[in-house]
Biopython code that builds the backbone (N, CA, C, O; Angstrom):
import numpy as np
from Bio.PDB.StructureBuilder import StructureBuilder

atoms = [
    (1, "MET", "N", (-2.266, -6.644, 27.481)),
    (1, "MET", "CA", (-1.568, -5.825, 26.508)),
    (1, "MET", "C", (-2.403, -4.599, 26.203)),
    (1, "MET", "O", (-3.622, -4.694, 26.061)),
    (2, "LEU", "N", (-1.767, -3.464, 26.102)),
    (2, "LEU", "CA", (-2.447, -2.203, 25.824)),
    (2, "LEU", "C", (-2.969, -2.143, 24.391)),
    (2, "LEU", "O", (-4.103, -1.721, 24.164)),
    (3, "ILE", "N", (-2.160, -2.557, 23.430)),
    (3, "ILE", "CA", (-2.545, -2.482, 22.017)),
    (3, "ILE", "C", (-3.117, -3.819, 21.575)),
    (3, "ILE", "O", (-2.525, -4.871, 21.818)),
    (4, "GLN", "N", (-4.281, -3.769, 20.920)),
    (4, "GLN", "CA", (-4.920, -4.991, 20.444)),
    (4, "GLN", "C", (-4.561, -5.303, 19.000)),
    (4, "GLN", "O", (-4.207, -6.438, 18.680)),
    (5, "LYS", "N", (-4.648, -4.311, 18.129)),
    (5, "LYS", "CA", (-4.340, -4.496, 16.712)),
    (5, "LYS", "C", (-4.284, -3.127, 16.050)),
    (5, "LYS", "O", (-4.628, -2.120, 16.669)),
    (6, "ILE", "N", (-3.855, -3.087, 14.806)),
    (6, "ILE", "CA", (-3.873, -1.845, 14.042)),
    (6, "ILE", "C", (-5.277, -1.664, 13.488)),
    (6, "ILE", "O", (-5.803, -2.542, 12.802)),
    (7, "GLY", "N", (-5.880, -0.522, 13.789)),
    (7, "GLY", "CA", (-7.242, -0.248, 13.352)),
    (7, "GLY", "C", (-7.300, 0.362, 11.968)),
    (7, "GLY", "O", (-8.192, 0.048, 11.180)),
    (8, "GLN", "N", (-6.351, 1.234, 11.672)),
    (8, "GLN", "CA", (-6.267, 1.818, 10.335)),
    (8, "GLN", "C", (-4.897, 2.434, 10.153)),
    (8, "GLN", "O", (-4.193, 2.732, 11.117)),
    (9, "ILE", "N", (-4.537, 2.618, 8.896)),
    (9, "ILE", "CA", (-3.277, 3.262, 8.547)),
    (9, "ILE", "C", (-3.628, 4.516, 7.766)),
    (9, "ILE", "O", (-4.386, 4.464, 6.797)),
    (10, "GLY", "N", (-3.070, 5.646, 8.196)),
    (10, "GLY", "CA", (-3.329, 6.911, 7.528)),
    (10, "GLY", "C", (-2.237, 7.236, 6.521)),
    (10, "GLY", "O", (-1.048, 7.072, 6.796)),
    (11, "VAL", "N", (-2.657, 7.697, 5.357)),
    (11, "VAL", "CA", (-1.734, 8.117, 4.312)),
    (11, "VAL", "C", (-2.092, 9.554, 3.947)),
    (11, "VAL", "O", (-3.196, 9.827, 3.475)),
    (12, "THR", "N", (-1.151, 10.471, 4.169)),
    (12, "THR", "CA", (-1.366, 11.867, 3.813)),
    (12, "THR", "C", (-1.218, 12.035, 2.304)),
    (12, "THR", "O", (-0.271, 11.536, 1.697)),
    (13, "VAL", "N", (-2.182, 12.754, 1.710)),
    (13, "VAL", "CA", (-2.171, 12.958, 0.264)),
    (13, "VAL", "C", (-2.326, 14.441, -0.045)),
    (13, "VAL", "O", (-2.814, 15.209, 0.784)),
    (14, "LYS", "N", (-1.908, 14.837, -1.239)),
    (14, "LYS", "CA", (-2.064, 16.222, -1.681)),
    (14, "LYS", "C", (-3.284, 16.363, -2.591)),
    (14, "LYS", "O", (-3.923, 17.415, -2.626)),
    (15, "ASN", "N", (-3.604, 15.287, -3.333)),
    (15, "ASN", "CA", (-4.730, 15.290, -4.255)),
    (15, "ASN", "C", (-5.592, 14.073, -3.941)),
    (15, "ASN", "O", (-5.262, 12.952, -4.330)),
    (16, "LEU", "N", (-6.680, 14.295, -3.246)),
    (16, "LEU", "CA", (-7.529, 13.194, -2.781)),
    (16, "LEU", "C", (-8.159, 12.419, -3.935)),
    (16, "LEU", "O", (-8.243, 11.192, -3.888)),
    (17, "VAL", "N", (-8.599, 13.129, -4.965)),
    (17, "VAL", "CA", (-9.236, 12.470, -6.113)),
    (17, "VAL", "C", (-8.258, 11.507, -6.788)),
    (17, "VAL", "O", (-8.608, 10.360, -7.066)),
    (18, "ASP", "N", (-7.030, 11.974, -7.052)),
    (18, "ASP", "CA", (-6.021, 11.114, -7.670)),
    (18, "ASP", "C", (-5.666, 9.933, -6.776)),
    (18, "ASP", "O", (-5.503, 8.811, -7.255)),
    (19, "ALA", "N", (-5.548, 10.189, -5.476)),
    (19, "ALA", "CA", (-5.190, 9.123, -4.541)),
    (19, "ALA", "C", (-6.276, 8.054, -4.468)),
    (19, "ALA", "O", (-5.971, 6.861, -4.453)),
    (20, "ILE", "N", (-7.537, 8.472, -4.423)),
    (20, "ILE", "CA", (-8.643, 7.501, -4.405)),
    (20, "ILE", "C", (-8.586, 6.654, -5.672)),
    (20, "ILE", "O", (-8.717, 5.431, -5.610)),
    (21, "HIS", "N", (-8.394, 7.296, -6.813)),
    (21, "HIS", "CA", (-8.312, 6.561, -8.082)),
    (21, "HIS", "C", (-7.170, 5.535, -8.028)),
    (21, "HIS", "O", (-7.353, 4.383, -8.419)),
    (22, "PHE", "N", (-5.993, 5.954, -7.544)),
    (22, "PHE", "CA", (-4.847, 5.048, -7.487)),
    (22, "PHE", "C", (-5.140, 3.832, -6.618)),
    (22, "PHE", "O", (-4.990, 2.699, -7.074)),
    (23, "TYR", "N", (-5.552, 4.049, -5.382)),
    (23, "TYR", "CA", (-5.751, 2.936, -4.450)),
    (23, "TYR", "C", (-6.925, 2.049, -4.865)),
    (23, "TYR", "O", (-6.893, 0.836, -4.655)),
    (24, "LYS", "N", (-7.951, 2.645, -5.446)),
    (24, "LYS", "CA", (-9.124, 1.882, -5.854)),
    (24, "LYS", "C", (-8.899, 1.170, -7.192)),
    (24, "LYS", "O", (-9.108, -0.039, -7.299)),
    (25, "GLU", "N", (-8.478, 1.913, -8.193)),
    (25, "GLU", "CA", (-8.389, 1.358, -9.546)),
    (25, "GLU", "C", (-7.090, 0.606, -9.811)),
    (25, "GLU", "O", (-7.107, -0.420, -10.491)),
    (26, "LYS", "N", (-5.983, 1.085, -9.298)),
    (26, "LYS", "CA", (-4.698, 0.455, -9.608)),
    (26, "LYS", "C", (-4.325, -0.638, -8.616)),
    (26, "LYS", "O", (-3.700, -1.631, -8.989)),
    (27, "LEU", "N", (-4.713, -0.457, -7.333)),
    (27, "LEU", "CA", (-4.413, -1.498, -6.340)),
    (27, "LEU", "C", (-5.607, -2.403, -6.053)),
    (27, "LEU", "O", (-5.446, -3.465, -5.451)),
    (28, "GLY", "N", (-6.784, -2.001, -6.469)),
    (28, "GLY", "CA", (-7.968, -2.848, -6.313)),
    (28, "GLY", "C", (-8.595, -2.833, -4.930)),
    (28, "GLY", "O", (-9.331, -3.757, -4.584)),
    (29, "LEU", "N", (-8.320, -1.797, -4.122)),
    (29, "LEU", "CA", (-8.929, -1.708, -2.797)),
    (29, "LEU", "C", (-10.363, -1.206, -2.924)),
    (29, "LEU", "O", (-10.709, -0.534, -3.896)),
    (30, "THR", "N", (-11.187, -1.531, -1.945)),
    (30, "THR", "CA", (-12.585, -1.133, -1.953)),
    (30, "THR", "C", (-12.759, 0.195, -1.229)),
    (30, "THR", "O", (-12.328, 0.345, -0.086)),
    (31, "LEU", "N", (-13.388, 1.156, -1.891)),
    (31, "LEU", "CA", (-13.694, 2.438, -1.266)),
    (31, "LEU", "C", (-14.892, 2.239, -0.347)),
    (31, "LEU", "O", (-15.966, 1.841, -0.796)),
    (32, "LEU", "N", (-14.704, 2.518, 0.940)),
    (32, "LEU", "CA", (-15.792, 2.381, 1.902)),
    (32, "LEU", "C", (-16.662, 3.634, 1.885)),
    (32, "LEU", "O", (-17.881, 3.540, 1.739)),
    (33, "PHE", "N", (-16.043, 4.813, 2.035)),
    (33, "PHE", "CA", (-16.744, 6.089, 1.916)),
    (33, "PHE", "C", (-15.726, 7.211, 1.876)),
    (33, "PHE", "O", (-14.549, 7.011, 2.178)),
    (34, "GLN", "N", (-16.194, 8.402, 1.496)),
    (34, "GLN", "CA", (-15.300, 9.547, 1.443)),
    (34, "GLN", "C", (-16.043, 10.813, 1.839)),
    (34, "GLN", "O", (-17.269, 10.887, 1.760)),
    (35, "THR", "N", (-15.262, 11.818, 2.272)),
    (35, "THR", "CA", (-15.782, 13.151, 2.562)),
    (35, "THR", "C", (-14.994, 14.118, 1.687)),
    (35, "THR", "O", (-14.285, 13.694, 0.775)),
    (36, "ASP", "N", (-15.112, 15.396, 1.956)),
    (36, "ASP", "CA", (-14.382, 16.392, 1.167)),
    (36, "ASP", "C", (-12.875, 16.298, 1.350)),
    (36, "ASP", "O", (-12.124, 16.636, 0.436)),
    (37, "ASN", "N", (-12.410, 15.839, 2.535)),
    (37, "ASN", "CA", (-10.967, 15.855, 2.801)),
    (37, "ASN", "C", (-10.384, 14.512, 3.209)),
    (37, "ASN", "O", (-9.223, 14.442, 3.611)),
    (38, "MET", "N", (-11.169, 13.447, 3.113)),
    (38, "MET", "CA", (-10.630, 12.121, 3.444)),
    (38, "MET", "C", (-11.429, 11.020, 2.770)),
    (38, "MET", "O", (-12.574, 11.214, 2.363)),
    (39, "ALA", "N", (-10.792, 9.851, 2.662)),
    (39, "ALA", "CA", (-11.452, 8.669, 2.108)),
    (39, "ALA", "C", (-10.970, 7.443, 2.877)),
    (39, "ALA", "O", (-9.817, 7.370, 3.300)),
    (40, "PHE", "N", (-11.866, 6.494, 3.047)),
    (40, "PHE", "CA", (-11.548, 5.258, 3.748)),
    (40, "PHE", "C", (-11.692, 4.098, 2.778)),
    (40, "PHE", "O", (-12.717, 3.951, 2.113)),
    (41, "LEU", "N", (-10.645, 3.271, 2.707)),
    (41, "LEU", "CA", (-10.656, 2.096, 1.846)),
    (41, "LEU", "C", (-10.415, 0.854, 2.697)),
    (41, "LEU", "O", (-9.844, 0.927, 3.785)),
    (42, "ASP", "N", (-10.859, -0.279, 2.181)),
    (42, "ASP", "CA", (-10.677, -1.541, 2.891)),
    (42, "ASP", "C", (-9.612, -2.379, 2.206)),
    (42, "ASP", "O", (-9.634, -2.564, 0.989)),
    (43, "CYS", "N", (-8.671, -2.889, 3.013)),
    (43, "CYS", "CA", (-7.643, -3.803, 2.529)),
    (43, "CYS", "C", (-7.756, -5.090, 3.343)),
    (43, "CYS", "O", (-7.000, -5.310, 4.289)),
    (44, "ASN", "N", (-8.713, -5.936, 2.958)),
    (44, "ASN", "CA", (-8.943, -7.217, 3.627)),
    (44, "ASN", "C", (-9.107, -7.058, 5.145)),
    (44, "ASN", "O", (-8.502, -7.790, 5.928)),
    (45, "GLY", "N", (-9.938, -6.086, 5.541)),
    (45, "GLY", "CA", (-10.227, -5.885, 6.956)),
    (45, "GLY", "C", (-9.394, -4.796, 7.625)),
    (45, "GLY", "O", (-9.699, -4.396, 8.748)),
    (46, "LEU", "N", (-8.360, -4.313, 6.964)),
    (46, "LEU", "CA", (-7.556, -3.215, 7.507)),
    (46, "LEU", "C", (-7.952, -1.942, 6.756)),
    (46, "LEU", "O", (-7.898, -1.891, 5.527)),
    (47, "ARG", "N", (-8.346, -0.927, 7.507)),
    (47, "ARG", "CA", (-8.790, 0.322, 6.901)),
    (47, "ARG", "C", (-7.596, 1.214, 6.556)),
    (47, "ARG", "O", (-6.698, 1.420, 7.373)),
    (48, "ILE", "N", (-7.608, 1.736, 5.334)),
    (48, "ILE", "CA", (-6.604, 2.696, 4.887)),
    (48, "ILE", "C", (-7.316, 4.048, 4.791)),
    (48, "ILE", "O", (-8.316, 4.185, 4.086)),
    (49, "LEU", "N", (-6.789, 5.044, 5.511)),
    (49, "LEU", "CA", (-7.338, 6.388, 5.496)),
    (49, "LEU", "C", (-6.467, 7.273, 4.619)),
    (49, "LEU", "O", (-5.286, 7.466, 4.905)),
    (50, "LEU", "N", (-7.044, 7.809, 3.558)),
    (50, "LEU", "CA", (-6.366, 8.797, 2.726)),
    (50, "LEU", "C", (-6.894, 10.151, 3.170)),
    (50, "LEU", "O", (-8.106, 10.366, 3.191)),
    (51, "SER", "N", (-5.995, 11.073, 3.528)),
    (51, "SER", "CA", (-6.490, 12.367, 3.998)),
    (51, "SER", "C", (-5.590, 13.509, 3.576)),
    (51, "SER", "O", (-4.369, 13.373, 3.492)),
    (52, "LEU", "N", (-6.230, 14.639, 3.312)),
    (52, "LEU", "CA", (-5.499, 15.867, 3.088)),
    (52, "LEU", "C", (-4.917, 16.276, 4.440)),
    (52, "LEU", "O", (-5.548, 16.024, 5.467)),
    (53, "PRO", "N", (-3.740, 16.896, 4.477)),
    (53, "PRO", "CA", (-3.135, 17.256, 5.766)),
    (53, "PRO", "C", (-4.012, 18.242, 6.534)),
    (53, "PRO", "O", (-4.483, 19.236, 5.982)),
    (54, "GLU", "N", (-4.223, 17.946, 7.822)),
    (54, "GLU", "CA", (-5.022, 18.842, 8.664)),
    (54, "GLU", "C", (-4.283, 20.141, 8.939)),
    (54, "GLU", "O", (-4.898, 21.194, 9.107)),
    (55, "SER", "N", (-2.952, 20.057, 8.984)),
    (55, "SER", "CA", (-2.108, 21.226, 9.225)),
    (55, "SER", "C", (-0.734, 20.935, 8.644)),
    (55, "SER", "O", (-0.478, 19.817, 8.198)),
    (56, "MET", "N", (0.145, 21.913, 8.642)),
    (56, "MET", "CA", (1.501, 21.727, 8.113)),
    (56, "MET", "C", (2.241, 20.606, 8.848)),
    (56, "MET", "O", (3.115, 19.954, 8.276)),
    (57, "GLU", "N", (1.895, 20.391, 10.091)),
    (57, "GLU", "CA", (2.521, 19.329, 10.889)),
    (57, "GLU", "C", (2.344, 17.959, 10.226)),
    (57, "GLU", "O", (3.201, 17.087, 10.364)),
    (58, "PHE", "N", (1.241, 17.773, 9.513)),
    (58, "PHE", "CA", (0.939, 16.488, 8.879)),
    (58, "PHE", "C", (1.240, 16.479, 7.383)),
    (58, "PHE", "O", (0.930, 15.503, 6.699)),
    (59, "ASN", "N", (1.836, 17.545, 6.871)),
    (59, "ASN", "CA", (2.078, 17.660, 5.432)),
    (59, "ASN", "C", (3.422, 17.028, 5.053)),
    (59, "ASN", "O", (4.396, 17.737, 4.798)),
    (60, "HIS", "N", (3.467, 15.705, 5.018)),
    (60, "HIS", "CA", (4.682, 14.971, 4.662)),
    (60, "HIS", "C", (4.292, 13.610, 4.109)),
    (60, "HIS", "O", (3.150, 13.175, 4.249)),
    (61, "GLN", "N", (5.254, 12.944, 3.480)),
    (61, "GLN", "CA", (4.969, 11.604, 2.969)),
    (61, "GLN", "C", (4.706, 10.649, 4.117)),
    (61, "GLN", "O", (5.128, 10.878, 5.250)),
    (62, "SER", "N", (4.007, 9.586, 3.805)),
    (62, "SER", "CA", (3.585, 8.638, 4.839)),
    (62, "SER", "C", (4.607, 7.540, 5.068)),
    (62, "SER", "O", (5.642, 7.476, 4.404)),
    (63, "SER", "N", (4.296, 6.690, 6.010)),
    (63, "SER", "CA", (5.087, 5.490, 6.251)),
    (63, "SER", "C", (4.892, 4.519, 5.090)),
    (63, "SER", "O", (3.958, 4.660, 4.300)),
    (64, "THR", "N", (5.776, 3.542, 4.997)),
    (64, "THR", "CA", (5.661, 2.532, 3.956)),
    (64, "THR", "C", (4.621, 1.493, 4.362)),
    (64, "THR", "O", (4.663, 0.968, 5.475)),
    (65, "ILE", "N", (3.698, 1.201, 3.467)),
    (65, "ILE", "CA", (2.712, 0.140, 3.688)),
    (65, "ILE", "C", (3.171, -1.071, 2.894)),
    (65, "ILE", "O", (3.482, -0.961, 1.708)),
    (66, "TYR", "N", (3.214, -2.222, 3.544)),
    (66, "TYR", "CA", (3.597, -3.474, 2.904)),
    (66, "TYR", "C", (2.320, -4.285, 2.674)),
    (66, "TYR", "O", (1.729, -4.802, 3.621)),
    (67, "PHE", "N", (1.903, -4.390, 1.425)),
    (67, "PHE", "CA", (0.697, -5.120, 1.058)),
    (67, "PHE", "C", (1.066, -6.569, 0.778)),
    (67, "PHE", "O", (1.875, -6.844, -0.109)),
    (68, "GLN", "N", (0.480, -7.492, 1.524)),
    (68, "GLN", "CA", (0.794, -8.906, 1.337)),
    (68, "GLN", "C", (0.017, -9.451, 0.143)),
    (68, "GLN", "O", (-1.182, -9.211, 0.001)),
    (69, "VAL", "N", (0.729, -10.195, -0.718)),
    (69, "VAL", "CA", (0.126, -10.826, -1.887)),
    (69, "VAL", "C", (0.534, -12.296, -1.913)),
    (69, "VAL", "O", (1.555, -12.683, -1.345)),
    (70, "GLU", "N", (-0.276, -13.095, -2.577)),
    (70, "GLU", "CA", (0.030, -14.524, -2.660)),
    (70, "GLU", "C", (1.114, -14.804, -3.699)),
    (70, "GLU", "O", (2.047, -15.566, -3.444)),
    (71, "ASN", "N", (0.983, -14.178, -4.878)),
    (71, "ASN", "CA", (1.910, -14.426, -5.976)),
    (71, "ASN", "C", (2.586, -13.108, -6.348)),
    (71, "ASN", "O", (1.984, -12.276, -7.027)),
    (72, "ILE", "N", (3.809, -12.912, -5.917)),
    (72, "ILE", "CA", (4.519, -11.649, -6.099)),
    (72, "ILE", "C", (4.743, -11.318, -7.572)),
    (72, "ILE", "O", (4.665, -10.154, -7.965)),
    (73, "THR", "N", (5.019, -12.329, -8.383)),
    (73, "THR", "CA", (5.268, -12.089, -9.803)),
    (73, "THR", "C", (3.993, -11.635, -10.507)),
    (73, "THR", "O", (4.024, -10.682, -11.285)),
    (74, "ALA", "N", (2.891, -12.295, -10.249)),
    (74, "ALA", "CA", (1.613, -11.916, -10.863)),
    (74, "ALA", "C", (1.190, -10.526, -10.396)),
    (74, "ALA", "O", (0.690, -9.733, -11.194)),
    (75, "ALA", "N", (1.382, -10.224, -9.120)),
    (75, "ALA", "CA", (1.022, -8.904, -8.596)),
    (75, "ALA", "C", (1.899, -7.817, -9.212)),
    (75, "ALA", "O", (1.414, -6.732, -9.533)),
    (76, "TYR", "N", (3.169, -8.103, -9.375)),
    (76, "TYR", "CA", (4.119, -7.180, -10.018)),
    (76, "TYR", "C", (3.664, -6.881, -11.445)),
    (76, "TYR", "O", (3.640, -5.723, -11.862)),
    (77, "GLU", "N", (3.309, -7.911, -12.182)),
    (77, "GLU", "CA", (2.845, -7.735, -13.562)),
    (77, "GLU", "C", (1.568, -6.898, -13.611)),
    (77, "GLU", "O", (1.386, -6.088, -14.520)),
    (78, "LYS", "N", (0.687, -7.095, -12.634)),
    (78, "LYS", "CA", (-0.566, -6.319, -12.577)),
    (78, "LYS", "C", (-0.263, -4.845, -12.312)),
    (78, "LYS", "O", (-0.886, -3.970, -12.914)),
    (79, "LEU", "N", (0.692, -4.559, -11.412)),
    (79, "LEU", "CA", (1.085, -3.171, -11.164)),
    (79, "LEU", "C", (1.585, -2.525, -12.453)),
    (79, "LEU", "O", (1.193, -1.409, -12.793)),
    (80, "LYS", "N", (2.449, -3.236, -13.160)),
    (80, "LYS", "CA", (2.987, -2.701, -14.410)),
    (80, "LYS", "C", (1.865, -2.465, -15.418)),
    (80, "LYS", "O", (1.835, -1.429, -16.082)),
    (81, "LYS", "N", (0.951, -3.412, -15.534)),
    (81, "LYS", "CA", (-0.183, -3.295, -16.452)),
    (81, "LYS", "C", (-1.041, -2.083, -16.083)),
    (81, "LYS", "O", (-1.582, -1.413, -16.963)),
    (82, "ASN", "N", (-1.165, -1.802, -14.786)),
    (82, "ASN", "CA", (-1.956, -0.673, -14.310)),
    (82, "ASN", "C", (-1.177, 0.641, -14.329)),
    (82, "ASN", "O", (-1.648, 1.658, -13.819)),
    (83, "GLU", "N", (0.020, 0.609, -14.922)),
    (83, "GLU", "CA", (0.870, 1.790, -15.079)),
    (83, "GLU", "C", (1.262, 2.433, -13.751)),
    (83, "GLU", "O", (1.343, 3.656, -13.636)),
    (84, "VAL", "N", (1.504, 1.583, -12.754)),
    (84, "VAL", "CA", (2.010, 2.035, -11.457)),
    (84, "VAL", "C", (3.517, 2.238, -11.589)),
    (84, "VAL", "O", (4.190, 1.472, -12.280)),
    (85, "GLU", "N", (4.048, 3.267, -10.928)),
    (85, "GLU", "CA", (5.491, 3.516, -10.948)),
    (85, "GLU", "C", (6.184, 2.464, -10.072)),
    (85, "GLU", "O", (6.264, 2.613, -8.853)),
    (86, "VAL", "N", (6.677, 1.414, -10.704)),
    (86, "VAL", "CA", (7.345, 0.326, -9.992)),
    (86, "VAL", "C", (8.829, 0.666, -9.871)),
    (86, "VAL", "O", (9.477, 1.012, -10.859)),
    (87, "VAL", "N", (9.357, 0.565, -8.657)),
    (87, "VAL", "CA", (10.737, 0.956, -8.377)),
    (87, "VAL", "C", (11.684, -0.240, -8.435)),
    (87, "VAL", "O", (12.869, -0.079, -8.726)),
    (88, "SER", "N", (11.170, -1.430, -8.161)),
    (88, "SER", "CA", (12.023, -2.621, -8.192)),
    (88, "SER", "C", (11.246, -3.818, -8.703)),
    (88, "SER", "O", (10.022, -3.881, -8.590)),
    (89, "GLU", "N", (11.973, -4.756, -9.260)),
    (89, "GLU", "CA", (11.380, -6.029, -9.660)),
    (89, "GLU", "C", (11.265, -6.912, -8.419)),
    (89, "GLU", "O", (11.862, -6.595, -7.390)),
    (90, "PRO", "N", (10.507, -8.019, -8.491)),
    (90, "PRO", "CA", (10.446, -8.929, -7.342)),
    (90, "PRO", "C", (11.851, -9.388, -6.959)),
    (90, "PRO", "O", (12.631, -9.821, -7.807)),
    (91, "HIS", "N", (12.154, -9.284, -5.672)),
    (91, "HIS", "CA", (13.482, -9.694, -5.209)),
    (91, "HIS", "C", (13.401, -10.238, -3.785)),
    (91, "HIS", "O", (12.552, -9.834, -2.991)),
    (92, "LEU", "N", (14.293, -11.151, -3.492)),
    (92, "LEU", "CA", (14.378, -11.782, -2.181)),
    (92, "LEU", "C", (15.015, -10.805, -1.204)),
    (92, "LEU", "O", (16.092, -10.270, -1.466)),
    (93, "VAL", "N", (14.343, -10.571, -0.067)),
    (93, "VAL", "CA", (14.901, -9.666, 0.941)),
    (93, "VAL", "C", (15.337, -10.392, 2.207)),
    (93, "VAL", "O", (16.186, -9.896, 2.947)),
    (94, "ALA", "N", (14.756, -11.572, 2.459)),
    (94, "ALA", "CA", (15.130, -12.315, 3.665)),
    (94, "ALA", "C", (14.744, -13.779, 3.517)),
    (94, "ALA", "O", (13.790, -14.136, 2.824)),
    (95, "LYS", "N", (15.524, -14.609, 4.196)),
    (95, "LYS", "CA", (15.216, -16.035, 4.239)),
    (95, "LYS", "C", (15.399, -16.482, 5.687)),
    (95, "LYS", "O", (16.484, -16.359, 6.255)),
    (96, "LEU", "N", (14.328, -17.000, 6.269)),
    (96, "LEU", "CA", (14.354, -17.486, 7.638)),
    (96, "LEU", "C", (13.893, -18.931, 7.630)),
    (96, "LEU", "O", (12.737, -19.226, 7.326)),
    (97, "ASP", "N", (14.794, -19.815, 7.962)),
    (97, "ASP", "CA", (14.523, -21.254, 7.887)),
    (97, "ASP", "C", (14.056, -21.606, 6.479)),
    (97, "ASP", "O", (14.812, -21.466, 5.518)),
    (98, "SER", "N", (12.815, -22.062, 6.358)),
    (98, "SER", "CA", (12.337, -22.475, 5.040)),
    (98, "SER", "C", (11.397, -21.444, 4.401)),
    (98, "SER", "O", (10.719, -21.748, 3.419)),
    (99, "THR", "N", (11.355, -20.235, 4.951)),
    (99, "THR", "CA", (10.477, -19.202, 4.410)),
    (99, "THR", "C", (11.294, -18.074, 3.789)),
    (99, "THR", "O", (12.220, -17.544, 4.403)),
    (100, "GLU", "N", (10.930, -17.719, 2.554)),
    (100, "GLU", "CA", (11.564, -16.601, 1.860)),
    (100, "GLU", "C", (10.587, -15.428, 1.813)),
    (100, "GLU", "O", (9.393, -15.617, 1.578)),
    (101, "THR", "N", (11.093, -14.225, 2.035)),
    (101, "THR", "CA", (10.286, -13.016, 1.917)),
    (101, "THR", "C", (10.742, -12.259, 0.678)),
    (101, "THR", "O", (11.902, -11.866, 0.556)),
    (102, "TRP", "N", (9.801, -12.067, -0.232)),
    (102, "TRP", "CA", (10.057, -11.373, -1.499)),
    (102, "TRP", "C", (9.298, -10.054, -1.495)),
    (102, "TRP", "O", (8.208, -9.962, -0.931)),
    (103, "MET", "N", (9.878, -9.027, -2.126)),
    (103, "MET", "CA", (9.232, -7.717, -2.182)),
    (103, "MET", "C", (9.378, -7.058, -3.544)),
    (103, "MET", "O", (10.284, -7.358, -4.321)),
    (104, "VAL", "N", (8.447, -6.148, -3.799)),
    (104, "VAL", "CA", (8.442, -5.249, -4.948)),
    (104, "VAL", "C", (8.082, -3.878, -4.392)),
    (104, "VAL", "O", (7.071, -3.741, -3.702)),
    (105, "PHE", "N", (8.895, -2.857, -4.681)),
    (105, "PHE", "CA", (8.603, -1.515, -4.202)),
    (105, "PHE", "C", (7.999, -0.681, -5.331)),
    (105, "PHE", "O", (8.383, -0.815, -6.492)),
    (106, "PHE", "N", (7.042, 0.186, -4.966)),
    (106, "PHE", "CA", (6.375, 1.047, -5.936)),
    (106, "PHE", "C", (5.959, 2.344, -5.262)),
    (106, "PHE", "O", (5.932, 2.444, -4.035)),
    (107, "ARG", "N", (5.634, 3.340, -6.086)),
    (107, "ARG", "CA", (5.165, 4.631, -5.571)),
    (107, "ARG", "C", (3.679, 4.808, -5.879)),
    (107, "ARG", "O", (3.192, 4.410, -6.937)),
    (108, "ASP", "N", (2.971, 5.421, -4.917)),
    (108, "ASP", "CA", (1.568, 5.729, -5.167)),
    (108, "ASP", "C", (1.461, 7.046, -5.931)),
    (108, "ASP", "O", (2.479, 7.622, -6.314)),
    (109, "SER", "N", (0.256, 7.520, -6.153)),
    (109, "SER", "CA", (0.040, 8.743, -6.928)),
    (109, "SER", "C", (0.608, 9.979, -6.245)),
    (109, "SER", "O", (0.762, 11.020, -6.884)),
    (110, "GLU", "N", (0.922, 9.879, -4.960)),
    (110, "GLU", "CA", (1.451, 11.005, -4.195)),
    (110, "GLU", "C", (2.961, 10.929, -3.999)),
    (110, "GLU", "O", (3.545, 11.801, -3.356)),
    (111, "GLY", "N", (3.602, 9.889, -4.551)),
    (111, "GLY", "CA", (5.045, 9.728, -4.408)),
    (111, "GLY", "C", (5.454, 8.932, -3.186)),
    (111, "GLY", "O", (6.646, 8.742, -2.945)),
    (112, "ASN", "N", (4.480, 8.458, -2.400)),
    (112, "ASN", "CA", (4.797, 7.628, -1.233)),
    (112, "ASN", "C", (5.299, 6.266, -1.689)),
    (112, "ASN", "O", (4.742, 5.674, -2.613)),
    (113, "MET", "N", (6.354, 5.767, -1.041)),
    (113, "MET", "CA", (6.905, 4.457, -1.358)),
    (113, "MET", "C", (6.156, 3.390, -0.571)),
    (113, "MET", "O", (6.022, 3.491, 0.649)),
    (114, "HIS", "N", (5.667, 2.367, -1.271)),
    (114, "HIS", "CA", (5.004, 1.230, -0.649)),
    (114, "HIS", "C", (5.593, -0.046, -1.245)),
    (114, "HIS", "O", (6.443, 0.014, -2.134)),
    (115, "ALA", "N", (5.144, -1.187, -0.757)),
    (115, "ALA", "CA", (5.695, -2.449, -1.248)),
    (115, "ALA", "C", (4.635, -3.533, -1.292)),
    (115, "ALA", "O", (3.666, -3.525, -0.532)),
    (116, "LEU", "N", (4.852, -4.464, -2.206)),
    (116, "LEU", "CA", (4.140, -5.740, -2.178)),
    (116, "LEU", "C", (5.084, -6.710, -1.500)),
    (116, "LEU", "O", (6.296, -6.645, -1.703)),
    (117, "MET", "N", (4.541, -7.606, -0.699)),
    (117, "MET", "CA", (5.392, -8.617, -0.074)),
    (117, "MET", "C", (4.709, -9.976, -0.169)),
    (117, "MET", "O", (3.483, -10.089, -0.158)),
    (118, "SER", "N", (5.550, -10.999, -0.264)),
    (118, "SER", "CA", (5.051, -12.364, -0.341)),
    (118, "SER", "C", (6.005, -13.263, 0.425)),
    (118, "SER", "O", (7.217, -13.234, 0.209)),
    (119, "GLU", "N", (5.449, -14.051, 1.313)),
    (119, "GLU", "CA", (6.254, -15.017, 2.066)),
    (119, "GLU", "C", (5.931, -16.398, 1.510)),
    (119, "GLU", "O", (4.789, -16.855, 1.541)),
    (120, "ILE", "N", (6.969, -17.042, 1.004)),
    (120, "ILE", "CA", (6.764, -18.331, 0.344)),
    (120, "ILE", "C", (7.692, -19.386, 0.931)),
    (120, "ILE", "O", (8.713, -19.066, 1.539)),
    (121, "GLU", "N", (7.332, -20.606, 0.746)),
    (121, "GLU", "CA", (8.147, -21.736, 1.158)),
    (121, "GLU", "C", (9.342, -21.823, 0.222)),
    (121, "GLU", "O", (9.177, -21.858, -0.998)),
    (122, "ALA", "N", (10.547, -21.859, 0.786)),
    (122, "ALA", "CA", (11.761, -21.925, -0.026)),
    (122, "ALA", "C", (11.801, -23.209, -0.840)),
    (122, "ALA", "O", (11.383, -24.270, -0.376)),
    (123, "ALA", "N", (12.302, -23.097, -2.039)),
    (123, "ALA", "CA", (12.373, -24.264, -2.939)),
    (123, "ALA", "C", (13.527, -25.164, -2.579)),
    (123, "ALA", "O", (13.737, -26.189, -3.228)),
]
sb = StructureBuilder()
sb.init_structure("model")
sb.init_model(0)
sb.init_chain("A")
sb.init_seg("    ")
for serial, (resi, resn, name, xyz) in enumerate(atoms, 1):
    if name == "N":
        sb.init_residue(resn, " ", resi, " ")
    sb.init_atom(name, np.array(xyz, "f"), 0.0, 1.0, " ", f" {name:<3s}", serial, name[0])
structure = sb.get_structure()
């Protein structure tokens, strides 16, 4: 296979300082290091790159990142407590056999839409 795994996910930002604060303080990710125009954070072994656009070609909102959590309700409450712009309450999006996939959508400091997801055993 040509592709082994995802090495990092890039998120284009307009304000690097605000974005670092959001991902570090509100989502609890670890800041690995930063430069004048980018920052690298760790999400349980997956690197998240926050960067100012290199050119107009890259000046757009990013793809949706789905952050896996164990307890969707507790994570949702933590987002609200951290004053994150939450777009939806925890809701069931799919059920496959005995596994349910639940999600909560929210916006980061740059307006990018992301989600929390939790896969649980159906009751």
